[in-house]
C-alpha positions as CSV (number, residue, x, y, z in Angstrom):
1,X,70.2,87.2,-68.0
2,X,73.7,88.2,-68.0
3,X,73.8,88.9,-71.5
4,X,70.5,91.1,-71.6
5,X,72.5,93.2,-68.6
6,X,75.6,93.2,-70.9
7,X,73.7,95.1,-73.6
8,X,72.0,97.6,-71.3
9,X,74.3,98.6,-68.8
10,X,77.5,99.5,-70.6
11,X,75.4,101.2,-73.2
12,X,73.7,103.0,-70.5
13,X,77.2,103.8,-68.9
14,X,78.7,104.9,-72.1
15,X,75.8,107.1,-73.0
16,X,76.3,109.0,-69.7
17,X,79.9,109.5,-70.0
18,X,81.3,106.8,-67.2
19,X,82.5,104.1,-69.8
20,X,84.2,104.2,-73.1
21,X,82.9,101.0,-74.6
22,X,81.8,99.8,-78.2
23,X,78.2,99.0,-78.9
24,X,77.2,95.5,-78.2
25,X,76.5,95.5,-81.8
26,X,80.0,96.4,-83.0
27,X,81.9,94.3,-80.3
28,X,82.7,91.3,-82.6
29,X,84.7,93.7,-85.3
30,X,86.8,94.5,-82.4
31,X,90.6,93.1,-82.3
32,X,91.0,90.8,-79.2
33,X,94.4,89.5,-77.9
34,X,93.9,86.2,-80.1
35,X,91.4,85.1,-83.1
36,X,87.6,84.2,-82.8
37,X,88.4,80.7,-83.6
38,X,90.5,80.1,-80.4
39,X,88.1,82.2,-78.2
40,X,85.1,79.9,-79.6
41,X,87.4,76.6,-78.9
42,X,88.0,78.0,-75.3
43,X,84.4,78.8,-74.6
44,X,83.6,75.1,-76.0
45,X,86.1,73.4,-73.5
46,X,84.8,75.4,-70.4
47,X,81.1,75.1,-71.2
48,X,81.9,71.1,-72.3
49,X,83.5,70.8,-69.1
50,X,80.4,72.2,-66.8
51,X,78.3,70.1,-68.9
52,X,80.1,67.0,-68.8
53,X,80.2,67.2,-65.0
54,X,76.3,67.7,-65.0
55,X,76.0,64.6,-67.4
56,X,78.4,62.7,-65.2
57,X,76.1,63.7,-62.0
58,X,73.0,62.7,-64.1
59,X,74.6,59.2,-64.9
60,X,76.0,58.5,-61.6
61,X,74.1,60.9,-58.8
62,X,76.7,62.6,-56.2
63,X,79.7,61.5,-58.0
64,X,80.8,65.4,-58.8
65,X,79.8,66.6,-55.2
66,X,83.6,67.4,-54.7
67,X,84.8,70.7,-56.0
68,X,87.7,70.0,-58.4
69,X,89.6,73.2,-57.4
70,X,88.8,73.2,-53.7
71,X,88.5,69.5,-52.8
72,X,87.3,70.5,-49.1
73,X,84.1,71.7,-50.4
74,X,81.7,69.4,-50.6
75,X,78.3,70.2,-52.4
76,X,75.5,68.4,-50.4
77,X,72.0,68.6,-50.7
78,X,71.8,69.6,-54.7
79,X,69.5,68.0,-56.7
80,X,70.9,65.6,-59.6
81,X,72.3,67.2,-62.7
82,X,71.6,70.8,-61.0
83,X,74.7,72.9,-60.2
84,X,75.6,74.1,-56.9
85,X,78.2,75.2,-54.4
86,X,80.5,78.3,-54.5
87,X,80.9,78.4,-58.4
88,X,77.3,78.4,-59.4
89,X,75.6,79.5,-56.0
90,X,77.9,82.0,-54.5
91,X,75.3,83.5,-52.4
92,X,74.0,80.2,-50.9
93,X,70.3,81.3,-52.3
94,X,69.9,77.2,-53.4
95,X,70.0,76.2,-49.7
96,X,67.1,76.1,-47.7
97,X,63.4,74.5,-47.9
98,X,62.4,72.7,-51.3
99,X,59.5,75.1,-51.5
100,X,62.0,78.1,-51.6
101,X,64.5,76.7,-54.0
102,X,61.2,75.6,-56.5
103,X,60.2,79.2,-56.2
104,X,63.5,80.3,-57.0
105,X,64.0,78.2,-59.8
106,X,60.9,79.0,-61.3
107,X,61.7,83.0,-60.9
108,X,65.2,81.8,-62.6
109,X,63.2,80.5,-65.8
110,X,60.7,83.5,-65.6
111,X,63.5,85.9,-65.4
112,X,65.5,84.3,-68.3
113,X,62.8,84.2,-70.6
114,X,62.0,87.9,-70.0
115,X,65.6,88.5,-70.7
116,X,65.4,86.6,-73.7
117,X,62.5,88.6,-75.0
118,X,64.6,92.0,-74.1
119,X,67.8,90.9,-76.2
120,X,65.5,90.1,-79.1
121,X,64.0,93.5,-78.7
122,X,67.5,95.2,-78.5
123,X,68.1,93.3,-82.0
124,X,65.0,94.6,-83.5
125,X,65.6,97.9,-82.4
126,X,69.2,98.1,-83.9
127,X,67.9,96.4,-87.1
128,X,65.2,99.0,-87.5
129,X,66.6,102.2,-86.3
130,X,70.4,101.5,-86.7
131,X,71.2,102.5,-83.0
132,X,70.8,100.6,-79.6
133,X,67.9,100.4,-77.0
134,X,69.4,103.2,-74.5
135,X,70.1,105.5,-77.5
136,X,66.3,104.9,-78.9
137,X,65.4,105.6,-75.0
138,X,67.1,108.7,-74.7
139,X,66.1,109.9,-78.1
140,X,62.3,109.2,-77.4
141,X,62.8,111.0,-74.0
142,X,63.8,114.0,-75.7
143,X,61.3,113.9,-78.4
144,X,58.3,111.7,-77.1
145,X,56.1,112.9,-80.1
146,X,58.5,112.1,-83.0
147,X,60.9,109.3,-81.9
148,X,58.8,106.4,-81.8
149,X,58.7,103.0,-83.5
150,X,56.2,104.6,-86.2
151,X,58.9,107.2,-87.3
152,X,61.0,104.3,-88.4
153,X,58.1,102.1,-89.8
154,X,57.7,101.7,-93.6
155,X,54.0,102.8,-93.4
156,X,55.0,106.3,-91.9
157,X,55.2,109.3,-94.3
């Protein structure tokens, strides 16, 4: 869900002049403080650490209920293999009645699926038009009769 926000929000803020960021589809071409292999290894390490803790909790429930950084924080009431605490639930939405938690988890799954479709739509817009979704939206709002998907389709003459 944050990936979809990472496409749309910076592109919109750049379009209205608040930010000056590269487009999401050219971000991989930029020079970073290190090479992409190192970035991948660091990401792999941190994701592996989080997934390893989740797997350990599945194998031996409750074994990871102590925060590794702040040992005084104890995770209580979380389901096996489901993260919680300060790092994964900073607003405390995962506490409360089981019905509320089940409803929030269902919303999370549905919103995640919707975000995946939004990202896929952004990819297709860039593939077919060469611009991002915000540029396409502004172009369509400026000329709704001509800036449509049919204007870039192969059967349009």
